[in-house]
C-alpha positions as CSV (number, residue, x, y, z in Angstrom):
1,M,-12.1,23.3,-12.8
2,A,-13.1,21.5,-10.3
3,E,-17.2,22.1,-9.3
4,K,-17.8,24.7,-6.2
5,E,-18.7,23.3,-3.2
6,A,-20.3,24.4,0.0
7,T,-21.8,21.9,2.9
8,V,-23.2,22.7,6.2
9,Y,-23.7,19.9,8.8
10,I,-25.8,20.8,11.9
11,V,-25.0,18.4,14.8
12,D,-27.3,17.4,17.6
13,C,-25.0,17.5,20.5
14,G,-27.8,17.4,23.1
15,R,-28.6,16.0,26.3
16,S,-30.5,12.8,25.0
17,M,-27.3,12.5,22.2
18,G,-25.0,10.9,25.5
19,E,-27.1,7.7,25.8
20,R,-26.0,4.7,24.6
21,R,-29.8,3.4,23.1
22,N,-30.6,-0.6,22.0
23,G,-27.4,-2.2,23.0
24,R,-24.9,-0.3,21.4
25,S,-21.5,0.4,22.6
26,V,-21.5,4.5,21.8
27,T,-23.6,7.3,22.2
28,D,-26.2,8.3,19.4
29,L,-23.7,11.3,19.0
30,E,-20.6,9.5,18.7
31,W,-22.6,7.1,16.5
32,A,-23.5,9.8,14.0
33,M,-20.1,11.0,14.2
34,Q,-18.7,8.5,12.3
35,Y,-21.0,9.8,9.3
36,V,-20.1,13.1,9.9
37,W,-16.2,12.8,10.1
38,D,-16.0,10.6,7.6
39,R,-17.5,13.5,5.0
40,I,-15.7,15.9,6.4
41,T,-12.1,14.1,6.1
42,G,-13.2,12.8,2.8
43,T,-13.6,16.7,2.1
44,V,-10.4,17.5,3.7
45,A,-8.5,15.0,1.6
46,T,-9.2,16.3,-1.7
47,G,-7.0,19.7,-1.0
48,R,-9.7,21.9,-3.0
49,K,-9.7,25.5,-1.9
50,T,-13.3,25.3,-3.4
51,A,-14.9,22.4,-1.3
52,L,-15.9,24.3,1.8
53,V,-17.5,23.2,5.1
54,G,-19.6,24.8,7.6
55,V,-20.5,23.1,11.1
56,V,-23.4,24.2,13.4
57,G,-24.0,23.0,16.7
58,L,-27.5,22.2,17.8
59,R,-28.7,22.3,21.2
60,T,-25.3,23.2,22.8
61,D,-25.0,24.8,26.2
62,D,-24.2,28.2,24.7
63,T,-26.1,30.1,22.0
64,F,-23.0,31.8,19.1
65,N,-24.7,32.8,16.2
66,E,-25.8,36.1,14.2
67,L,-29.5,35.7,15.8
68,D,-28.6,35.2,19.0
69,D,-31.0,37.7,20.1
70,D,-33.8,35.7,18.8
71,P,-35.4,33.3,21.2
72,E,-35.9,30.7,18.7
73,F,-32.3,30.8,17.6
74,S,-31.2,30.3,21.4
75,R,-28.9,27.1,22.2
76,I,-27.3,27.1,18.6
77,S,-23.8,27.7,17.9
78,V,-21.9,28.3,14.7
79,L,-18.9,26.1,15.6
80,S,-17.0,26.6,12.2
81,G,-17.7,29.0,9.8
82,L,-18.1,28.0,5.9
83,K,-14.8,27.4,4.6
84,Q,-11.8,25.3,3.8
85,F,-11.4,22.9,6.0
86,L,-7.5,21.9,7.1
87,M,-6.2,19.3,9.7
88,E,-6.2,22.2,12.5
89,D,-9.8,22.3,11.9
90,I,-10.8,18.9,13.0
91,R,-8.7,18.4,15.9
92,Q,-10.8,22.2,17.3
93,L,-13.8,20.4,16.3
94,G,-13.7,17.3,17.6
95,E,-13.5,18.9,20.7
96,Q,-16.0,21.0,20.3
97,I,-18.4,18.7,19.7
98,K,-19.3,16.7,23.4
99,P,-23.2,16.4,24.2
100,S,-24.1,19.5,26.1
101,N,-26.4,19.6,29.4
102,T,-29.6,20.3,27.9
103,N,-31.9,19.8,25.5
104,K,-33.3,22.9,24.5
105,G,-32.6,24.1,21.0
106,D,-35.1,23.8,17.7
107,A,-33.6,22.2,14.4
108,I,-35.4,24.1,12.0
109,S,-34.5,27.1,13.7
110,A,-30.5,25.9,12.8
111,L,-31.6,25.0,9.4
112,V,-32.8,28.2,9.2
113,L,-29.1,29.4,10.2
114,A,-27.7,27.1,7.8
115,I,-29.7,28.3,4.8
116,Q,-28.1,31.9,5.4
117,M,-24.4,30.7,5.5
118,I,-24.9,28.9,2.3
119,I,-26.8,32.3,0.8
120,T,-24.0,35.1,2.2
121,Q,-21.3,32.6,1.5
122,C,-22.2,31.8,-2.2
123,K,-24.8,34.8,-3.5
124,K,-25.8,34.0,-6.8
125,L,-22.5,32.3,-7.6
126,K,-22.7,28.7,-9.2
127,Y,-22.3,26.3,-6.1
128,K,-23.1,22.9,-5.5
129,R,-24.9,23.2,-1.6
130,R,-26.0,20.8,0.7
131,I,-27.0,20.5,4.2
132,V,-26.7,18.1,6.9
133,L,-29.0,17.4,9.5
134,V,-28.4,14.7,12.2
135,T,-30.4,14.8,14.8
136,D,-32.6,12.4,17.4
137,G,-35.1,14.0,17.1
138,Q,-35.4,14.6,20.5
139,G,-35.5,18.2,21.1
140,P,-38.5,20.8,20.2
141,M,-39.3,21.7,16.7
142,S,-41.4,24.5,15.6
143,S,-43.4,23.6,12.1
144,E,-44.1,27.2,11.5
145,N,-42.7,29.2,7.8
146,L,-42.4,25.4,6.7
147,D,-43.8,26.2,3.3
148,Q,-41.1,29.5,3.3
149,I,-38.3,26.9,4.4
150,T,-39.1,24.6,1.9
151,K,-39.7,27.4,-1.0
152,K,-36.3,28.7,-0.2
153,I,-34.2,25.8,-0.2
154,K,-35.5,24.9,-4.0
155,E,-34.8,28.4,-5.4
156,D,-31.5,28.2,-3.9
157,N,-31.4,24.6,-5.0
158,I,-30.2,23.2,-1.8
159,E,-29.6,20.0,-1.4
160,L,-31.2,18.4,1.9
161,I,-30.0,15.2,3.9
162,I,-31.5,14.6,7.1
163,L,-30.5,11.8,8.7
164,G,-31.0,10.3,13.0
165,P,-30.4,7.3,15.2
166,D,-33.2,5.2,14.8
167,F,-35.5,6.6,12.4
168,D,-38.2,4.8,11.0
169,D,-37.2,3.0,7.6
170,P,-39.5,0.6,6.2
171,E,-37.3,0.6,3.0
172,Y,-34.1,-0.4,5.0
173,G,-35.9,-2.2,7.5
174,V,-35.7,-0.5,10.7
175,K,-38.7,0.7,13.0
176,E,-37.9,1.1,16.6
177,E,-40.7,-0.4,19.0
178,D,-42.2,2.1,21.8
179,K,-40.6,5.2,20.5
180,D,-41.2,8.6,22.4
181,P,-44.4,10.4,20.8
182,R,-42.6,13.8,20.9
183,K,-39.9,11.3,18.8
184,A,-42.2,9.5,16.6
185,E,-43.9,13.4,15.5
186,N,-40.7,14.9,15.1
187,E,-39.6,12.0,12.6
188,A,-42.8,12.8,10.9
189,L,-42.2,16.5,10.4
190,L,-38.8,16.1,9.1
191,R,-39.4,13.6,7.1
192,S,-42.7,15.7,5.2
193,L,-39.9,18.2,5.2
194,A,-37.2,16.1,3.4
195,E,-39.7,14.9,0.5
196,D,-41.1,18.5,0.1
197,C,-37.6,19.7,-0.3
198,D,-36.7,17.0,-2.9
199,G,-34.4,15.6,-0.5
200,A,-33.0,12.4,1.6
201,Y,-34.4,11.2,4.7
202,G,-33.0,8.2,6.2
203,T,-32.0,6.1,9.1
204,L,-28.1,6.4,10.7
205,E,-27.9,3.0,10.8
206,Q,-27.9,2.6,6.8
207,A,-25.6,5.5,6.4
208,V,-22.8,4.1,8.9
209,A,-23.1,0.8,7.3
210,E,-23.0,2.6,4.0
211,L,-19.6,4.0,4.8
212,E,-17.4,0.8,4.3
213,M,-18.2,0.9,0.7
214,P,-15.2,3.1,-0.3
215,R,-15.9,6.1,-2.5
216,V,-14.5,6.2,-6.2
217,K,-13.3,9.2,-6.9
218,N,-14.3,11.3,-10.1
219,T,-11.6,12.7,-12.1
220,R,-11.7,15.5,-14.4
221,I,-10.9,14.1,-18.1
222,M,-7.8,16.1,-19.6
223,A,-6.5,15.6,-22.7
224,T,-2.9,13.9,-22.6
225,F,-2.2,14.9,-26.6
226,K,-3.9,16.9,-29.0
227,G,-2.0,16.5,-32.6
228,F,-2.4,14.9,-36.0
229,L,-2.6,11.0,-36.8
230,Q,-1.0,10.8,-40.0
231,L,0.3,8.6,-42.9
232,G,3.2,9.8,-44.4
233,D,5.0,13.4,-44.4
234,A,2.4,16.2,-45.3
235,E,5.5,18.6,-45.7
236,K,6.6,16.6,-48.5
237,Y,3.9,15.1,-50.0
238,D,0.5,16.1,-50.6
239,T,-1.1,12.7,-50.5
240,A,-0.2,12.2,-47.1
241,V,-2.9,11.6,-44.5
242,R,-3.3,13.9,-41.5
243,I,-6.2,13.7,-38.6
244,P,-6.7,16.1,-35.9
245,V,-7.1,13.9,-33.2
246,E,-6.9,13.7,-29.3
247,R,-5.7,11.8,-26.9
248,Y,-7.1,10.7,-23.0
249,Y,-6.8,8.1,-20.6
250,R,-8.2,4.8,-20.6
251,T,-6.9,3.0,-18.0
252,Y,-4.8,4.4,-15.5
253,S,-3.3,3.3,-12.0
254,A,-4.4,5.0,-9.1
255,K,-1.5,5.3,-6.0
256,P,-2.4,5.9,-2.5
257,P,-1.2,9.3,-1.0
258,S,2.6,9.1,-0.2
259,A,4.6,10.4,2.9
260,S,5.7,14.3,3.2
261,Q,8.6,15.3,5.2
262,F,8.1,17.9,7.8
263,A,9.9,19.5,10.6
264,L,9.2,21.3,13.6
265,R,10.2,24.9,12.5
266,S,12.8,26.6,14.6
267,D,11.0,30.3,14.9
268,L,7.8,29.1,17.1
269,A,7.6,30.9,20.3
270,E,8.0,29.2,23.5
271,G,5.9,26.5,24.8
272,Q,4.3,26.5,21.5
273,T,3.0,23.1,20.7
274,Q,3.5,21.7,17.2
275,S,0.4,21.9,14.8
276,S,-1.0,19.3,12.9
277,A,-2.5,21.6,10.3
278,T,-1.7,21.0,6.4
279,V,0.9,22.7,5.1
280,A,2.3,23.4,1.6
281,G,6.3,23.4,0.1
282,N,6.4,27.2,0.3
283,E,6.8,30.1,2.0
284,E,3.3,30.4,2.9
285,S,3.1,27.8,4.7
286,Q,5.4,29.6,7.3
287,T,3.6,32.5,8.1
288,D,0.0,30.5,8.1
289,G,0.4,30.1,12.0
290,S,1.7,26.4,11.7
291,S,4.4,25.2,13.6
292,L,5.6,23.0,10.6
293,T,7.7,23.4,7.5
294,T,8.8,21.5,4.7
295,I,12.2,19.9,5.1
296,R,14.0,20.8,2.3
297,N,17.1,18.5,1.2
298,L,20.8,20.0,0.1
299,R,22.9,18.3,-2.6
300,T,26.8,19.0,-2.7
301,Y,29.0,17.5,-4.9
302,Q,32.5,16.4,-4.2
303,I,36.0,14.9,-5.4
304,T,38.7,13.1,-4.3
305,D,41.1,15.9,-3.3
306,E,44.2,14.6,-1.1
307,T,45.5,18.1,-0.4
308,A,41.5,19.1,0.5
309,P,40.8,18.4,4.2
310,G,39.4,15.0,4.3
311,G,40.4,14.2,1.3
312,K,37.3,15.3,-0.5
313,R,36.8,19.5,-2.2
314,D,33.4,20.4,-3.1
315,V,32.8,21.3,-6.1
316,E,29.9,23.4,-7.7
317,R,27.3,21.7,-10.2
318,E,28.2,23.5,-13.0
319,D,31.6,22.6,-12.8
320,L,30.8,18.8,-13.4
321,A,30.5,17.1,-16.7
322,K,27.3,14.8,-17.4
323,G,27.2,11.1,-17.7
324,Y,24.6,9.0,-19.4
325,E,24.2,5.4,-18.1
326,Y,24.7,2.6,-20.8
327,G,24.4,-0.4,-18.6
328,R,26.1,-0.3,-16.0
329,T,28.5,2.3,-17.5
330,A,29.0,5.8,-17.3
331,V,29.4,7.7,-21.0
332,H,31.2,11.0,-20.6
333,I,29.8,13.2,-23.0
334,D,30.7,17.8,-23.5
335,E,28.7,20.1,-23.7
336,T,29.4,20.6,-27.1
337,D,28.2,17.4,-28.1
338,A,25.1,17.1,-26.0
339,N,23.1,18.1,-28.9
340,I,23.6,14.4,-29.9
341,T,21.5,13.4,-27.2
342,T,18.6,15.1,-28.6
343,L,16.9,14.0,-30.7
344,E,14.7,16.4,-32.9
345,T,11.0,15.2,-33.1
346,R,7.8,17.1,-33.6
347,A,4.5,16.3,-31.8
348,A,2.6,13.8,-33.9
349,I,1.2,10.1,-34.2
350,E,2.8,8.9,-37.3
351,L,1.8,5.5,-38.5
352,V,5.0,2.9,-39.4
353,G,3.2,-0.2,-40.0
354,F,0.3,-2.9,-39.5
355,I,0.2,-6.4,-37.9
356,Q,-2.7,-9.0,-37.8
357,S,-3.9,-9.0,-34.7
358,D,-3.6,-12.6,-34.1
359,H,0.3,-12.1,-34.3
360,Y,0.6,-9.7,-31.9
361,D,0.9,-11.3,-28.0
362,R,-0.9,-9.2,-25.1
363,Y,2.2,-9.5,-23.0
364,M,4.0,-6.9,-25.1
365,H,1.8,-4.3,-23.3
366,M,4.2,-1.5,-21.4
367,S,2.0,0.4,-20.2
368,T,-1.7,1.8,-19.2
369,T,-4.0,2.0,-22.4
370,N,-5.3,5.3,-23.6
371,M,-7.5,6.3,-26.2
372,I,-7.6,7.9,-28.8
373,I,-10.6,9.8,-30.5
374,A,-11.2,13.0,-33.5
375,Q,-10.8,16.3,-32.9
376,R,-14.1,17.7,-30.9
377,A,-16.3,19.6,-32.7
378,N,-14.8,18.6,-36.0
379,D,-17.2,16.7,-38.1
380,K,-14.4,15.5,-41.0
381,A,-11.8,14.3,-38.6
382,S,-14.5,12.4,-37.0
383,L,-15.2,10.6,-40.3
384,A,-11.8,10.2,-41.3
385,L,-10.8,8.6,-38.0
386,S,-14.1,6.1,-38.1
387,S,-13.2,5.4,-41.8
388,F,-9.1,4.4,-40.2
389,I,-11.0,2.6,-37.1
390,H,-13.5,0.1,-39.4
391,A,-10.9,-0.8,-41.7
392,L,-8.9,-1.9,-38.9
393,F,-11.8,-3.8,-37.4
394,E,-12.2,-5.3,-40.9
395,L,-9.3,-7.0,-41.4
396,E,-8.7,-7.5,-38.2
397,C,-5.3,-5.5,-37.9
398,Y,-3.1,-3.4,-35.4
399,A,-1.3,-0.5,-36.4
400,V,2.4,0.3,-34.9
401,A,2.6,3.8,-34.8
402,R,5.6,6.6,-33.5
403,L,4.1,8.6,-30.9
404,V,5.7,12.1,-29.8
405,M,3.9,13.6,-27.7
406,K,5.9,17.3,-27.5
407,E,8.8,18.5,-29.3
408,N,12.0,17.4,-29.0
409,K,10.5,14.7,-26.9
410,A,11.6,11.4,-27.1
411,P,9.4,9.3,-29.2
412,T,7.9,5.3,-28.0
413,M,6.1,3.3,-30.2
414,V,2.6,2.6,-29.7
415,L,0.0,0.2,-30.8
416,L,-3.0,1.2,-32.3
417,A,-6.2,-1.1,-31.7
418,P,-9.9,-0.4,-32.9
419,S,-12.5,-0.1,-30.7
420,I,-16.0,0.2,-31.7
421,E,-18.8,0.0,-28.9
422,P,-22.5,1.6,-29.7
423,D,-22.0,5.2,-27.9
424,Y,-18.6,5.6,-29.9
425,E,-15.4,4.6,-31.6
426,C,-11.7,5.1,-30.4
427,L,-8.6,3.6,-31.3
428,L,-7.2,2.2,-27.8
429,E,-3.1,3.1,-27.6
430,A,-0.7,0.9,-25.4
431,Q,3.4,1.8,-25.6
432,L,5.1,-1.3,-27.3
433,P,8.8,-2.2,-25.9
434,Y,12.0,-1.6,-27.8
435,A,14.4,-4.2,-28.7
436,E,16.6,-3.0,-25.1
437,D,13.2,-3.6,-23.4
438,V,12.8,-7.4,-24.0
439,R,13.9,-9.9,-22.0
440,T,14.6,-13.8,-23.1
441,Y,14.8,-16.3,-20.3
442,R,15.0,-19.5,-20.9
443,F,13.3,-22.7,-18.7
444,P,13.5,-26.3,-18.8
445,P,9.8,-28.0,-20.5
446,L,6.9,-29.1,-18.0
447,D,6.3,-32.0,-19.7
448,R,9.5,-33.9,-20.3
449,V,13.3,-33.9,-18.9
450,I,16.2,-34.5,-20.8
451,T,19.2,-35.7,-19.7
452,V,22.9,-34.8,-20.2
453,S,22.7,-37.4,-22.8
454,G,20.4,-35.6,-24.8
455,K,17.5,-38.2,-24.2
456,V,14.1,-37.2,-23.7
457,V,12.1,-39.0,-20.7
458,T,8.4,-38.5,-20.0
459,Q,8.1,-40.6,-16.9
460,H,9.9,-39.2,-14.1
461,R,9.7,-37.9,-10.2
462,N,9.5,-35.0,-11.1
463,L,7.0,-34.9,-13.7
464,P,3.1,-35.1,-13.1
465,N,1.7,-38.4,-14.3
466,D,-1.8,-39.0,-15.5
467,D,-3.8,-39.1,-12.3
468,L,-1.9,-36.4,-11.0
469,L,-3.1,-34.7,-14.1
470,D,-6.4,-35.6,-14.1
471,A,-7.0,-35.0,-10.1
472,M,-6.0,-31.5,-10.6
473,D,-8.0,-30.9,-13.7
474,Q,-11.3,-31.8,-11.6
475,Y,-10.0,-29.6,-8.6
476,V,-10.1,-26.5,-10.7
477,K,-13.1,-27.3,-12.4
478,S,-14.6,-27.5,-8.8
479,M,-13.0,-23.7,-7.9
480,E,-15.0,-22.7,-10.9
481,L,-16.7,-19.3,-9.7
482,N,-19.7,-19.8,-11.2
483,D,-23.1,-18.1,-9.1
484,T,-26.1,-18.7,-10.1
485,D,-29.3,-16.7,-9.4
486,E,-32.9,-18.0,-8.6
487,N,-34.0,-18.9,-11.8
488,G,-30.6,-21.2,-12.2
489,E,-29.2,-18.4,-14.6
490,P,-25.7,-17.5,-14.5
491,T,-24.5,-14.6,-12.9
492,E,-21.3,-12.8,-12.3
493,S,-19.3,-13.8,-9.0
494,L,-16.7,-10.8,-9.3
495,P,-18.5,-7.9,-10.5
496,I,-15.6,-5.3,-11.7
497,D,-18.4,-2.4,-10.0
498,D,-18.0,-4.0,-6.4
499,S,-13.9,-4.8,-6.4
500,F,-11.5,-2.4,-5.0
501,S,-7.9,-1.8,-4.4
502,P,-7.1,-2.7,-1.2
503,V,-4.0,-0.9,-0.7
504,L,-5.6,2.5,-2.1
505,H,-8.9,2.5,0.2
506,R,-7.2,0.6,2.8
507,I,-4.3,3.6,2.9
508,D,-7.3,6.3,2.8
509,A,-9.6,5.0,5.4
510,A,-6.2,4.7,8.0
511,I,-5.2,8.5,7.3
512,R,-9.2,9.7,7.7
513,H,-9.4,7.7,10.7
514,R,-6.0,9.1,12.2
515,A,-7.5,13.0,11.7
516,T,-10.2,12.4,14.1
517,H,-8.6,10.1,16.4
518,P,-4.9,10.6,16.5
519,K,-4.4,8.6,19.9
520,E,-6.4,5.5,18.9
521,P,-5.5,2.2,16.9
522,V,-6.5,1.8,13.1
523,P,-9.3,-0.2,12.7
524,P,-9.2,-3.6,10.8
525,P,-9.9,-3.1,6.6
526,A,-13.4,-3.1,5.6
527,K,-15.1,-6.5,4.8
528,I,-15.4,-5.4,1.2
529,L,-12.0,-4.6,0.9
530,T,-11.0,-8.4,1.7
531,R,-13.6,-10.7,0.6
532,F,-12.1,-11.6,-2.2
533,S,-8.9,-12.4,-0.5
534,H,-10.2,-15.8,0.6
535,P,-12.6,-18.6,-1.2
536,S,-16.4,-18.0,-0.1
537,E,-16.8,-21.0,2.7
538,D,-19.3,-22.3,0.1
539,L,-16.3,-23.0,-2.8
540,V,-14.0,-24.5,-0.3
541,E,-16.7,-27.0,0.6
542,R,-17.5,-27.6,-2.8
543,S,-14.3,-28.8,-3.8
544,K,-12.9,-30.3,-0.5
545,K,-13.2,-34.0,-2.4
546,C,-11.6,-33.0,-5.9
547,L,-8.8,-31.5,-2.8
548,D,-8.7,-35.0,-1.0
549,K,-7.8,-36.6,-4.1
550,L,-5.2,-34.3,-5.3
551,I,-3.4,-35.0,-2.3
552,E,-3.7,-38.6,-2.2
553,A,-2.8,-38.8,-6.2
554,S,0.4,-36.2,-5.3
555,D,1.7,-38.1,-2.4
556,I,1.9,-35.1,-0.2
557,K,3.1,-35.9,3.6
558,K,3.6,-33.5,6.5
559,V,6.6,-32.0,7.3
560,P,7.5,-32.7,10.6
561,P,8.1,-29.4,12.6
562,K,11.2,-28.1,14.0
563,V,11.7,-28.8,17.8
564,K,13.0,-25.8,19.4
565,G,14.9,-26.3,22.5
566,R,18.1,-27.6,24.0
567,K,18.9,-30.0,21.6
568,R,21.0,-32.6,24.2
569,T,17.7,-32.9,26.0
570,R,15.5,-34.0,23.1
571,E,15.3,-37.2,21.1
572,A,17.2,-37.4,17.7
573,E,14.9,-36.2,14.9
574,K,14.1,-39.8,12.9
575,P,13.4,-39.5,8.9
576,L,10.0,-40.3,7.7
577,S,10.5,-43.7,6.9
578,G,11.2,-44.8,10.7
579,L,14.4,-46.0,9.7
580,D,17.8,-46.2,11.9
581,V,20.2,-45.5,9.4
582,D,23.6,-46.1,11.8
583,A,22.1,-49.1,13.0
584,L,21.7,-50.4,9.2
585,L,25.5,-49.2,8.7
586,H,26.2,-51.3,12.1
587,Q,27.8,-47.8,13.0
588,E,28.6,-47.1,16.5
589,K,29.0,-44.2,18.9
590,R,31.9,-41.8,17.9
591,H,34.6,-41.5,20.6
592,K,37.7,-39.7,19.2
593,I,37.2,-36.9,15.8
594,S,39.6,-37.1,12.7
595,P,41.3,-34.3,11.4
596,N,40.4,-35.3,8.0
597,N,36.6,-34.9,8.8
598,A,36.6,-33.1,12.0
599,I,33.5,-31.0,11.1
600,P,31.1,-34.0,10.2
601,E,32.2,-35.8,12.7
602,F,31.7,-33.1,15.3
603,K,28.3,-32.2,15.1
604,Q,27.8,-36.4,14.7
605,T,29.3,-36.6,18.2
606,L,27.6,-33.6,19.5
607,S,24.2,-35.5,18.3
608,Q,25.0,-39.0,19.7
609,A,26.0,-37.2,23.4
610,E,24.0,-38.7,26.7
611,N,25.7,-36.2,28.5
612,I,27.0,-32.7,29.4
613,D,31.1,-34.8,29.7
614,T,30.5,-36.2,26.1
615,I,30.1,-32.4,24.9
616,K,33.0,-31.0,26.4
617,E,35.1,-34.1,25.2
618,A,34.2,-33.3,21.6
619,V,34.5,-29.7,22.0
620,Q,38.3,-30.5,23.5
621,Q,39.0,-32.5,20.4
622,M,37.9,-30.0,18.2
623,G,39.5,-27.2,19.7
624,A,43.0,-29.4,19.5
625,I,42.1,-29.8,16.3
626,I,41.7,-26.1,15.0
627,E,45.3,-25.3,17.0
628,D,46.9,-28.0,15.3
629,Q,45.6,-26.6,11.9
630,V,46.6,-23.1,12.8
631,K,50.4,-24.4,14.1
632,H,50.9,-25.9,10.8
633,S,49.5,-23.6,8.7
634,L,51.9,-22.3,6.1
635,G,51.1,-18.7,5.9
636,D,47.1,-18.8,5.5
637,A,47.0,-21.9,3.6
638,N,44.8,-22.9,6.7
639,Y,43.0,-19.9,7.9
640,D,39.7,-20.8,5.9
641,R,40.1,-23.9,7.9
642,V,39.9,-22.9,10.8
643,N,37.2,-20.4,10.5
644,E,34.9,-22.7,9.4
645,G,35.8,-24.9,12.1
646,L,34.9,-21.8,14.8
647,G,31.9,-20.5,12.9
648,T,30.6,-24.7,13.5
649,M,31.5,-24.8,17.0
650,R,30.1,-21.6,17.6
651,E,27.2,-22.3,15.9
652,E,26.2,-25.9,17.1
653,L,27.2,-25.0,20.8
654,I,23.9,-22.1,20.5
655,S,22.3,-24.5,19.8
656,Y,23.0,-27.2,22.9
657,E,23.0,-23.9,25.4
658,E,26.6,-24.2,26.3
659,P,28.2,-21.1,25.1
660,A,30.5,-20.8,28.1
661,L,32.1,-23.4,26.2
662,Y,33.4,-21.6,23.4
663,N,33.7,-18.8,24.8
664,D,36.5,-20.4,27.1
665,F,38.2,-22.2,24.1
666,L,38.0,-18.6,22.7
667,K,40.0,-16.7,25.0
668,R,42.4,-19.5,24.8
669,L,43.1,-19.3,21.4
670,K,43.6,-15.5,21.2
671,D,45.7,-15.9,24.2
672,R,47.6,-18.3,22.6
673,L,47.9,-16.3,19.2
674,L,49.0,-13.0,21.2
675,K,52.2,-15.3,22.4
676,E,52.8,-16.3,19.0
677,E,52.4,-20.0,20.7
678,L,50.4,-21.2,17.4
679,G,53.9,-21.0,14.8
680,G,54.5,-17.5,15.3
681,D,52.9,-14.0,14.0
682,R,49.2,-15.0,13.5
683,R,47.3,-11.0,13.3
684,E,46.1,-11.9,10.1
685,L,44.0,-14.7,11.0
686,W,42.6,-12.6,14.3
687,W,41.5,-10.0,11.8
688,L,39.8,-12.7,9.7
689,I,37.5,-14.2,13.1
690,R,37.0,-10.6,13.6
691,R,35.5,-10.0,10.5
692,S,33.9,-13.2,10.4
693,K,31.7,-11.7,13.5
694,L,33.1,-14.8,15.4
695,G,33.5,-13.3,18.7
696,L,32.4,-14.4,22.0
697,I,28.3,-15.8,22.8
698,D,26.7,-12.7,24.7
699,R,23.5,-12.9,26.5
700,V,22.2,-11.7,23.6
701,Q,22.6,-14.8,21.8
702,S,22.0,-17.1,24.1
703,D,19.8,-16.7,27.8
704,R,22.8,-19.2,29.2
705,S,25.6,-17.0,28.5
706,E,27.0,-14.9,31.4
707,V,29.3,-12.4,29.0
708,T,27.4,-8.7,28.6
709,E,27.2,-7.4,25.0
710,E,29.8,-4.7,26.1
711,E,32.3,-7.6,27.1
712,A,31.5,-9.1,23.9
713,Q,32.3,-6.2,22.0
714,A,35.5,-5.0,24.2
715,F,37.0,-8.9,23.6
716,M,37.3,-8.3,19.9
717,S,38.2,-4.7,19.8
718,A,41.4,-5.2,22.1
719,K,44.2,-4.3,20.0
720,W,47.0,-6.3,19.2
721,V,49.7,-6.2,21.8
722,V,53.2,-6.6,20.6
């Protein structure tokens, strides 16, 4: 069961907290709330009902607390009692925490109220108790009865954390110059109080700077399997070996929170707005005051029935027969034969065989790893499992076992590897693939080329030469992540404790920021999440020479960028060699397009066009060729050629920004098809043109077109009139 927690945050809302100091772009209150919001939203994200949060406002305009009759407790308001915080509470609290118009209010008295709130709620129960005080130390503070307050905090085992903007902290390197005498006196008072209570005292700058450090979630260890590790059938043979063991996760993939679907409830009163409170997918969520309800999916099953309206008829799930996928085939199995799909198994880890460790490939792992230990408080089982682990270790072997998690569950094959650490011993377990899980792919070799005739070639343009291999080897070595400390000793460049999942923590931070700032954009990810996304500048600079040699050895040339704009108003792209291929082949500019090679010659003519008249002439010739192909087509023999020609004409004229030429031709072609002037009834050709989406060029596809999107759709959807 998760540990119970009770945390009270005391937030200073005095007038002085609304000022901007020391060149900061935010007020002291906004700066302090970055820390408070981070802690509160982190607690809300856990969803635990035993994690209670309370908020007390210090130096507020009003007074609202149990001791409001006492003048010492004036200007202190309990903004939220100890309870489980939800999204609705966060939004309400955000509206309440604003800089006030007063500087009156005693932080020590607010501390007494927080202690009273924790005692009333927690009583003598086992709770992790904490009080967080955030103040700038500008208000009046009474030092009376500090000894009794300190004693009470220690007796109830309350953790006290005191933070403030510009608080002096020599260890962190923060010291405010020309400090106000009252603030300096209050800082000394708060520091001594925190030290006497064995609490924490620090500057707010350090607390906010550490917010970028992702918090690693501590999960409770739960056994995923409790049973026997056995060799042989214990029910048949007395010589069978059975060791009581337990199975726990060694590594487990953490996933970011998934999105949930909610809808606005239909039974809301008129004028009631949508709430952002957390709701659950049960009936209770509809009566807790939330305006959201979960979306429930309704699944129906239909079969083809020509006699039913719409050709479909609904059937009940009970009337359907089960089918099992085998590849892409659905195999039907009757209920009477369904028992063959259930394998009768018993929960156990049964040893099947052993394999030498050097004969096993690590890529065979099919899952994350688990650890198997002996049954707790069972010395006999611990001794037996330890003997088995040491035997595997000394023989350099792995064990192959058949794992059944629960009775009548599908078995899996697992690998058991010994792990011996100074503090404990265990078996590491990973799932192995079955024959159906193995995919074999064949790739050509990287160090040679095999010709069609079977000849092996080791010197080829697609194979690296010795100079390229040496240059690559030097570049890879120059990118080694080897750091040294001040004494020249090698240090770890990528410590595993400082590497975090960017996706997991980025989404978590975005959710918590959106909870407290619903209308502001999500801030960029923390630097600690992206520090390993790019190599360091020192490493890049150190490897630059090797990279230049690698570029030279590999003969890399920059590809010219693709030029955008009107094709007919720019120069023709030249090859990297700079040679004029047309001049070398003594080719003249084309004036007539041949029907036998229409598409390439049409493109070539457009590329050589110097004016719009040449383009119009090419379009006329291409149009005449297309119409001739339609007219002399025997059935649909030429329809694919016509379709390809139209597509090429359309694409090229869009690129040359002359959509009107294509639109005029397509209108003429449709008119002639409708009048059956191109060899009779050609309805199938027009249907093919519509299916290929070769309609008019509208304004969405070309800015120079005068055809709207609606007109283009109407042109293509027009019915064939006989």
